[in-house]
C-alpha positions as CSV (number, residue, x, y, z in Angstrom):
1,X,-22.1,164.0,18.7
2,X,-18.5,163.0,18.3
3,X,-15.5,163.9,20.5
4,X,-14.1,166.1,17.7
5,X,-16.9,168.6,18.1
6,X,-15.5,169.7,21.5
7,X,-12.0,170.2,20.2
8,X,-10.7,173.6,19.1
9,X,-9.6,173.7,15.5
10,X,-5.8,173.5,15.2
11,X,-4.2,176.8,14.8
12,X,-1.4,177.7,12.4
13,X,0.7,178.7,15.3
14,X,0.4,175.3,16.9
15,X,1.3,173.6,13.6
16,X,4.3,175.9,13.1
17,X,5.5,175.2,16.7
18,X,5.1,171.4,16.2
19,X,6.9,171.5,12.8
20,X,9.8,173.5,14.4
21,X,10.0,171.0,17.3
22,X,10.0,168.0,15.0
23,X,12.7,169.6,12.7
24,X,14.9,170.5,15.8
25,X,14.7,167.0,17.3
26,X,17.4,164.5,16.1
27,X,16.2,161.5,14.1
28,X,16.9,159.0,16.9
29,X,15.3,160.9,19.8
30,X,12.7,158.3,20.4
31,X,14.9,155.3,19.9
32,X,15.9,153.4,23.1
33,X,19.5,153.6,24.0
34,X,21.5,150.7,22.9
35,X,23.0,148.7,25.8
36,X,26.5,147.4,25.3
37,X,26.9,143.7,26.2
38,X,29.2,144.5,29.2
39,X,26.5,146.5,31.0
40,X,24.5,143.5,32.1
41,X,26.9,142.9,35.0
42,X,26.5,146.4,36.4
43,X,22.7,146.1,36.0
44,X,22.7,143.0,38.1
45,X,24.9,144.7,40.7
46,X,22.6,147.7,40.8
47,X,19.6,145.4,41.1
48,X,21.2,143.5,44.0
49,X,22.1,146.8,45.8
50,X,18.6,148.1,45.4
51,X,17.2,144.8,46.8
52,X,19.6,144.9,49.7
53,X,18.6,148.5,50.5
54,X,14.9,147.6,50.2
55,X,15.3,144.7,52.6
56,X,17.4,146.6,55.2
57,X,15.0,149.6,55.1
58,X,11.9,147.4,55.6
59,X,13.5,145.3,58.4
60,X,14.6,148.5,60.1
61,X,11.1,149.9,59.8
62,X,9.5,146.8,61.3
63,X,12.0,146.8,64.1
64,X,11.2,150.5,65.0
65,X,7.5,149.9,64.8
66,X,7.8,146.8,67.0
67,X,10.0,148.7,69.5
68,X,7.5,151.6,69.6
69,X,4.6,149.3,70.1
70,X,6.3,147.5,72.9
71,X,7.4,150.7,74.6
72,X,3.9,152.2,74.4
73,X,2.4,149.0,75.7
74,X,4.7,149.0,78.7
75,X,3.8,152.6,79.4
76,X,0.1,151.9,79.0
77,X,0.4,149.0,81.4
78,X,2.3,151.0,83.9
79,X,-0.2,153.8,83.7
80,X,-3.1,151.4,84.4
81,X,-1.3,149.9,87.3
82,X,-0.7,153.3,88.8
83,X,-4.3,154.2,88.4
84,X,-5.4,151.1,90.2
85,X,-3.0,151.6,93.1
86,X,-0.8,148.7,92.4
């Protein structure tokens, strides 16, 4: 048994729709956009800004997690001391 046995036969409506879509699309619709030579500087700038944002966001997240862990540890220790009568 081949995979083609489970496929529905193509309909004429599908073929007509595909032909209309291909006729409507411009010839270069699948071509990658050309990059002018001057755009490499802006690409580097955007990459550096993204890297800076990534670094600041992750450092901030680690700082918040550390502060929350430290604060919850202090509260847990204070609760244990209160329970033991210290």
